Biopython code that builds the backbone (N, CA, C, O; Angstrom):
import numpy as np
from Bio.PDB.StructureBuilder import StructureBuilder

atoms = [
    (1, "MET", "N", (-18.035, 3.052, -24.985)),
    (1, "MET", "CA", (-17.570, 4.246, -24.304)),
    (1, "MET", "C", (-18.109, 4.283, -22.884)),
    (1, "MET", "O", (-17.375, 4.579, -21.941)),
    (2, "GLU", "N", (-19.371, 3.988, -22.738)),
    (2, "GLU", "CA", (-19.993, 4.001, -21.418)),
    (2, "GLU", "C", (-19.365, 2.936, -20.522)),
    (2, "GLU", "O", (-19.170, 3.158, -19.327)),
    (3, "LEU", "N", (-19.051, 1.782, -21.103)),
    (3, "LEU", "CA", (-18.428, 0.693, -20.356)),
    (3, "LEU", "C", (-17.046, 1.097, -19.867)),
    (3, "LEU", "O", (-16.676, 0.787, -18.735)),
    (4, "ALA", "N", (-16.286, 1.780, -20.697)),
    (4, "ALA", "CA", (-14.948, 2.236, -20.319)),
    (4, "ALA", "C", (-15.027, 3.221, -19.163)),
    (4, "ALA", "O", (-14.219, 3.152, -18.237)),
    (5, "ALA", "N", (-15.977, 4.125, -19.202)),
    (5, "ALA", "CA", (-16.145, 5.100, -18.125)),
    (5, "ALA", "C", (-16.518, 4.400, -16.824)),
    (5, "ALA", "O", (-16.036, 4.767, -15.753)),
    (6, "ARG", "N", (-17.375, 3.397, -16.923)),
    (6, "ARG", "CA", (-17.789, 2.647, -15.738)),
    (6, "ARG", "C", (-16.603, 1.866, -15.158)),
    (6, "ARG", "O", (-16.426, 1.819, -13.940)),
    (7, "ASN", "N", (-15.794, 1.254, -16.026)),
    (7, "ASN", "CA", (-14.619, 0.512, -15.572)),
    (7, "ASN", "C", (-13.611, 1.431, -14.892)),
    (7, "ASN", "O", (-13.017, 1.070, -13.876)),
    (8, "LYS", "N", (-13.421, 2.625, -15.461)),
    (8, "LYS", "CA", (-12.499, 3.586, -14.858)),
    (8, "LYS", "C", (-12.996, 3.997, -13.475)),
    (8, "LYS", "O", (-12.205, 4.111, -12.539)),
    (9, "GLN", "N", (-14.282, 4.217, -13.344)),
    (9, "GLN", "CA", (-14.861, 4.602, -12.064)),
    (9, "GLN", "C", (-14.693, 3.479, -11.040)),
    (9, "GLN", "O", (-14.397, 3.742, -9.875)),
    (10, "GLN", "N", (-14.880, 2.236, -11.468)),
    (10, "GLN", "CA", (-14.694, 1.099, -10.566)),
    (10, "GLN", "C", (-13.236, 0.974, -10.146)),
    (10, "GLN", "O", (-12.951, 0.701, -8.980)),
    (11, "ASP", "N", (-12.312, 1.170, -11.079)),
    (11, "ASP", "CA", (-10.891, 1.114, -10.760)),
    (11, "ASP", "C", (-10.519, 2.177, -9.733)),
    (11, "ASP", "O", (-9.755, 1.909, -8.806)),
    (12, "GLU", "N", (-11.059, 3.382, -9.898)),
    (12, "GLU", "CA", (-10.783, 4.453, -8.943)),
    (12, "GLU", "C", (-11.335, 4.111, -7.562)),
    (12, "GLU", "O", (-10.703, 4.408, -6.548)),
    (13, "GLN", "N", (-12.503, 3.494, -7.520)),
    (13, "GLN", "CA", (-13.106, 3.101, -6.242)),
    (13, "GLN", "C", (-12.264, 2.025, -5.560)),
    (13, "GLN", "O", (-12.029, 2.090, -4.353)),
    (14, "TYR", "N", (-11.809, 1.032, -6.336)),
    (14, "TYR", "CA", (-10.954, -0.021, -5.771)),
    (14, "TYR", "C", (-9.658, 0.573, -5.252)),
    (14, "TYR", "O", (-9.165, 0.166, -4.199)),
    (15, "SER", "N", (-9.104, 1.528, -5.977)),
    (15, "SER", "CA", (-7.867, 2.178, -5.562)),
    (15, "SER", "C", (-8.062, 2.912, -4.241)),
    (15, "SER", "O", (-7.224, 2.822, -3.343)),
    (16, "ARG", "N", (-9.171, 3.639, -4.125)),
    (16, "ARG", "CA", (-9.475, 4.342, -2.873)),
    (16, "ARG", "C", (-9.627, 3.350, -1.724)),
    (16, "ARG", "O", (-9.133, 3.588, -0.622)),
    (17, "ASN", "N", (-10.311, 2.239, -1.986)),
    (17, "ASN", "CA", (-10.499, 1.234, -0.944)),
    (17, "ASN", "C", (-9.172, 0.631, -0.516)),
    (17, "ASN", "O", (-8.969, 0.356, 0.667)),
    (18, "ASP", "N", (-8.255, 0.421, -1.473)),
    (18, "ASP", "CA", (-6.927, -0.103, -1.144)),
    (18, "ASP", "C", (-6.186, 0.855, -0.221)),
    (18, "ASP", "O", (-5.598, 0.436, 0.775)),
    (19, "VAL", "N", (-6.217, 2.139, -0.556)),
    (19, "VAL", "CA", (-5.526, 3.139, 0.258)),
    (19, "VAL", "C", (-6.147, 3.198, 1.655)),
    (19, "VAL", "O", (-5.431, 3.241, 2.655)),
    (20, "LEU", "N", (-7.456, 3.200, 1.718)),
    (20, "LEU", "CA", (-8.113, 3.241, 3.025)),
    (20, "LEU", "C", (-7.792, 1.992, 3.839)),
    (20, "LEU", "O", (-7.620, 2.074, 5.055)),
    (21, "GLY", "N", (-7.713, 0.857, 3.193)),
    (21, "GLY", "CA", (-7.352, -0.380, 3.886)),
    (21, "GLY", "C", (-5.936, -0.314, 4.442)),
    (21, "GLY", "O", (-5.685, -0.746, 5.568)),
    (22, "MET", "N", (-5.004, 0.232, 3.647)),
    (22, "MET", "CA", (-3.626, 0.372, 4.121)),
    (22, "MET", "C", (-3.562, 1.320, 5.312)),
    (22, "MET", "O", (-2.844, 1.067, 6.279)),
    (23, "LEU", "N", (-4.314, 2.408, 5.236)),
    (23, "LEU", "CA", (-4.335, 3.347, 6.362)),
    (23, "LEU", "C", (-4.904, 2.687, 7.620)),
    (23, "LEU", "O", (-4.380, 2.878, 8.717)),
    (24, "ASP", "N", (-5.967, 1.918, 7.458)),
    (24, "ASP", "CA", (-6.560, 1.221, 8.600)),
    (24, "ASP", "C", (-5.561, 0.260, 9.238)),
    (24, "ASP", "O", (-5.440, 0.206, 10.462)),
    (25, "ARG", "N", (-4.844, -0.502, 8.404)),
    (25, "ARG", "CA", (-3.852, -1.436, 8.945)),
    (25, "ARG", "C", (-2.727, -0.690, 9.645)),
    (25, "ARG", "O", (-2.239, -1.130, 10.686)),
    (26, "GLY", "N", (-2.313, 0.440, 9.077)),
    (26, "GLY", "CA", (-1.261, 1.247, 9.702)),
    (26, "GLY", "C", (-1.697, 1.786, 11.051)),
    (26, "GLY", "O", (-0.920, 1.777, 12.005)),
    (27, "ILE", "N", (-2.920, 2.249, 11.138)),
    (27, "ILE", "CA", (-3.449, 2.748, 12.411)),
    (27, "ILE", "C", (-3.543, 1.613, 13.416)),
    (27, "ILE", "O", (-3.200, 1.787, 14.586)),
    (28, "ASP", "N", (-4.010, 0.438, 12.964)),
    (28, "ASP", "CA", (-4.072, -0.727, 13.858)),
    (28, "ASP", "C", (-2.689, -1.077, 14.397)),
    (28, "ASP", "O", (-2.537, -1.385, 15.578)),
    (29, "ASP", "N", (-1.684, -1.027, 13.528)),
    (29, "ASP", "CA", (-0.312, -1.318, 13.965)),
    (29, "ASP", "C", (0.165, -0.305, 15.006)),
    (29, "ASP", "O", (0.790, -0.679, 15.998)),
    (30, "MET", "N", (-0.128, 0.964, 14.782)),
    (30, "MET", "CA", (0.286, 1.988, 15.742)),
    (30, "MET", "C", (-0.405, 1.784, 17.085)),
    (30, "MET", "O", (0.222, 1.904, 18.137)),
    (31, "GLU", "N", (-1.686, 1.479, 17.045)),
    (31, "GLU", "CA", (-2.426, 1.269, 18.286)),
    (31, "GLU", "C", (-1.918, 0.049, 19.044)),
    (31, "GLU", "O", (-1.955, 0.019, 20.274)),
    (32, "ALA", "N", (-1.440, -0.962, 18.308)),
    (32, "ALA", "CA", (-0.935, -2.187, 18.934)),
    (32, "ALA", "C", (0.558, -2.059, 19.254)),
    (32, "ALA", "O", (1.184, -3.027, 19.686)),
    (33, "LYS", "N", (1.129, -0.870, 19.045)),
    (33, "LYS", "CA", (2.547, -0.598, 19.318)),
    (33, "LYS", "C", (3.469, -1.461, 18.457)),
    (33, "LYS", "O", (4.562, -1.832, 18.886)),
    (34, "ARG", "N", (3.021, -1.779, 17.236)),
    (34, "ARG", "CA", (3.859, -2.535, 16.300)),
    (34, "ARG", "C", (4.501, -1.555, 15.317)),
    (34, "ARG", "O", (4.273, -1.626, 14.109)),
    (35, "GLU", "N", (5.286, -0.666, 15.844)),
    (35, "GLU", "CA", (5.953, 0.333, 15.020)),
    (35, "GLU", "C", (7.446, 0.082, 15.034)),
    (35, "GLU", "O", (7.987, -0.459, 15.998)),
    (36, "LEU", "N", (8.106, 0.475, 13.967)),
    (36, "LEU", "CA", (9.550, 0.395, 13.896)),
    (36, "LEU", "C", (10.137, 1.789, 14.089)),
    (36, "LEU", "O", (9.527, 2.785, 13.701)),
    (37, "PRO", "N", (11.327, 1.854, 14.690)),
    (37, "PRO", "CA", (12.014, 3.152, 14.699)),
    (37, "PRO", "C", (12.240, 3.605, 13.255)),
    (37, "PRO", "O", (12.302, 2.772, 12.351)),
    (38, "ILE", "N", (12.362, 4.897, 13.035)),
    (38, "ILE", "CA", (12.407, 5.466, 11.687)),
    (38, "ILE", "C", (13.516, 4.860, 10.838)),
    (38, "ILE", "O", (13.296, 4.567, 9.663)),
    (39, "GLU", "N", (14.701, 4.665, 11.408)),
    (39, "GLU", "CA", (15.806, 4.094, 10.633)),
    (39, "GLU", "C", (15.498, 2.659, 10.220)),
    (39, "GLU", "O", (15.771, 2.271, 9.085)),
    (40, "ASP", "N", (14.933, 1.872, 11.127)),
    (40, "ASP", "CA", (14.563, 0.489, 10.806)),
    (40, "ASP", "C", (13.463, 0.452, 9.758)),
    (40, "ASP", "O", (13.460, -0.416, 8.885)),
    (41, "ALA", "N", (12.536, 1.385, 9.844)),
    (41, "ALA", "CA", (11.440, 1.432, 8.873)),
    (41, "ALA", "C", (11.971, 1.719, 7.473)),
    (41, "ALA", "O", (11.554, 1.072, 6.513)),
    (42, "PHE", "N", (12.882, 2.677, 7.344)),
    (42, "PHE", "CA", (13.426, 2.983, 6.028)),
    (42, "PHE", "C", (14.294, 1.840, 5.500)),
    (42, "PHE", "O", (14.331, 1.599, 4.293)),
    (43, "GLN", "N", (14.985, 1.142, 6.388)),
    (43, "GLN", "CA", (15.759, -0.027, 5.975)),
    (43, "GLN", "C", (14.824, -1.110, 5.420)),
    (43, "GLN", "O", (15.114, -1.722, 4.392)),
    (44, "LYS", "N", (13.713, -1.335, 6.102)),
    (44, "LYS", "CA", (12.736, -2.326, 5.655)),
    (44, "LYS", "C", (12.130, -1.928, 4.313)),
    (44, "LYS", "O", (11.941, -2.778, 3.443)),
    (45, "ILE", "N", (11.829, -0.655, 4.141)),
    (45, "ILE", "CA", (11.296, -0.166, 2.866)),
    (45, "ILE", "C", (12.288, -0.446, 1.740)),
    (45, "ILE", "O", (11.899, -0.894, 0.661)),
    (46, "THR", "N", (13.565, -0.183, 1.993)),
    (46, "THR", "CA", (14.601, -0.437, 0.993)),
    (46, "THR", "C", (14.675, -1.916, 0.655)),
    (46, "THR", "O", (14.763, -2.278, -0.519)),
    (47, "GLU", "N", (14.642, -2.774, 1.663)),
    (47, "GLU", "CA", (14.681, -4.221, 1.428)),
    (47, "GLU", "C", (13.490, -4.675, 0.578)),
    (47, "GLU", "O", (13.659, -5.418, -0.389)),
    (48, "LEU", "N", (12.298, -4.227, 0.940)),
    (48, "LEU", "CA", (11.101, -4.623, 0.192)),
    (48, "LEU", "C", (11.134, -4.115, -1.244)),
    (48, "LEU", "O", (10.724, -4.821, -2.165)),
    (49, "ARG", "N", (11.620, -2.893, -1.437)),
    (49, "ARG", "CA", (11.722, -2.321, -2.780)),
    (49, "ARG", "C", (12.697, -3.144, -3.625)),
    (49, "ARG", "O", (12.427, -3.433, -4.791)),
    (50, "ASP", "N", (13.839, -3.522, -3.023)),
    (50, "ASP", "CA", (14.818, -4.331, -3.754)),
    (50, "ASP", "C", (14.246, -5.692, -4.130)),
    (50, "ASP", "O", (14.471, -6.183, -5.236)),
    (51, "ILE", "N", (13.512, -6.294, -3.216)),
    (51, "ILE", "CA", (12.897, -7.595, -3.490)),
    (51, "ILE", "C", (11.916, -7.469, -4.652)),
    (51, "ILE", "O", (11.892, -8.314, -5.547)),
    (52, "ARG", "N", (11.109, -6.412, -4.633)),
    (52, "ARG", "CA", (10.127, -6.217, -5.694)),
    (52, "ARG", "C", (10.793, -5.982, -7.046)),
    (52, "ARG", "O", (10.361, -6.523, -8.064)),
    (53, "ARG", "N", (11.857, -5.163, -7.044)),
    (53, "ARG", "CA", (12.574, -4.895, -8.292)),
    (53, "ARG", "C", (13.207, -6.167, -8.839)),
    (53, "ARG", "O", (13.150, -6.423, -10.042)),
    (54, "ASN", "N", (13.809, -6.964, -7.960)),
    (54, "ASN", "CA", (14.458, -8.194, -8.403)),
    (54, "ASN", "C", (13.439, -9.215, -8.909)),
    (54, "ASN", "O", (13.759, -10.029, -9.775)),
    (55, "ALA", "N", (12.237, -9.179, -8.386)),
    (55, "ALA", "CA", (11.207, -10.119, -8.815)),
    (55, "ALA", "C", (10.734, -9.814, -10.237)),
    (55, "ALA", "O", (10.295, -10.714, -10.951)),
    (56, "ARG", "N", (10.823, -8.555, -10.646)),
    (56, "ARG", "CA", (10.396, -8.160, -11.989)),
    (56, "ARG", "C", (11.361, -8.627, -13.062)),
    (56, "ARG", "O", (10.968, -8.853, -14.207)),
    (57, "VAL", "N", (12.610, -8.771, -12.693)),
    (57, "VAL", "CA", (13.645, -9.121, -13.692)),
    (57, "VAL", "C", (13.579, -10.558, -14.093)),
    (57, "VAL", "O", (14.374, -11.006, -14.918)),
]
sb = StructureBuilder()
sb.init_structure("model")
sb.init_model(0)
sb.init_chain("A")
sb.init_seg("    ")
for serial, (resi, resn, name, xyz) in enumerate(atoms, 1):
    if name == "N":
        sb.init_residue(resn, " ", resi, " ")
    sb.init_atom(name, np.array(xyz, "f"), 0.0, 1.0, " ", f" {name:<3s}", serial, name[0])
structure = sb.get_structure()
């Protein structure tokens, strides 16, 4: 039981670190002017989502 609680806590910490890392990269991109216009960004999101879905099949 104690091991499960510790593993859950570690998973939550890794998850937080992942989110913070993504935010840091996003801020770095904005500072370096590597941004896409909103329509292009949503198009890219759709493409990546489709690729991920197709990879699961």
